[in-house]
Each structure stands twice: as structure tokens, then as C-alpha cells.
C-alpha angles and dihedrals in degrees: 000000000000117000116212116224112227091236089058092058119101094222111109090212091055092046092049092048089051088061102039108006095105105094097229089057092055091048091050089052090048089054091046088057087053088058102261112143108157132082093236091050092053090045092051092048097045131048091229129136113250094240091051091048090050090051095047093047089050092050092049090050091047090050089052096243094113130031122214113227120184113230099167131033098189105065096013109242132168138200117221108218129184115253124209087268090051093047088052087064091070096094090051091055091045091052092046091050093049092046092047091050092049099047110018109037106088090160091055137259112324097175129018141176113255135181108255096221097050108017088233114154113241132198108213124225129189111234137188105248092212100055103011093234119143111258110239137161093257100059099027135046140166117271133183114277127218093270096045117133122227089258092056091047090051092049093050092045089052090050091049092051091048092049091050091051095048100036101033 
């Protein structure tokens, strides 16, 4: 039996999870958005073993989400700085935070997104830039893209048929 590696899958969700789906990786990216750049800063912020932190930082660099920048030659030390690809992950973290607060914070909100100028808490929504409508699962769905294989087209067609049967 052949096992498919997640990075070999055509699904953009699977491919994204292959790069950042491990929870330490997402927390490292979260801390990078908070301005942390150095190994010791990440280690102080997260209860992670040094060898695991080294591995996760290396994987994020390899995936192109962080860039390693040398700031000391002796001893050799690097900053880990968000790349454009890494900065594009911001909306994903914002959505995860909002979702986690809504469904998995019985003790209450411990961290929230706020507007810098006013400190006002905001609840993010994903909107269609063309018409401004919130993107939801009722009015929007995934469809095959130009590079979709026949297998992807079959899977999405199956999902469409199932949705039509269950939602009319």
C-alpha cells in the first residue's frame, strides 16, 4: 500500500498544514508576529525543548516563512525574521485565535485582537473583496482550479453533489 505524503497532495489546505500544521510552528509564527526574532526569545516565550525549537525554526526557514539573518559571527547567532510568505500567514492566525476564543475558552478570552489606535477589541470576518459580503459556507464553496487533476475534480464534484442533497 502506498502512503501519500501530505506535501504531495494537491489540496492547498493539506499543503499549508504540511508547512505549519505542527502546533509549535504556529506558536513560533505567532511570536514572530509579536516581534520576537531570536532563539532565546522564542525559548523564553514557549515551553519548548531547545532541540525541538531548532528543528521547527529550521522547518519554517525551509518552507520560506522565516528567513535566517546572521547577527553575530562569534558565536554564530541568527535572527529569524518573517518573510512575505510568513507575513501572509497573519490572517490565518487571526482566524484561529478568534475561533479558539469562541469555542475553546470556557475561562474567558485570554488574548484578543484589538485595533492599535483605539484598543477596541475586534472580531475578524473574512469578506469577498468584490462585493463586501462575508464569506460563509452557504454562499461560497471550493471549486476546481485551472491546475486541478481529475482526482481533485472528482472529489469536489462529489462534495457538490453531497451539499446539494443535504442543503437543497
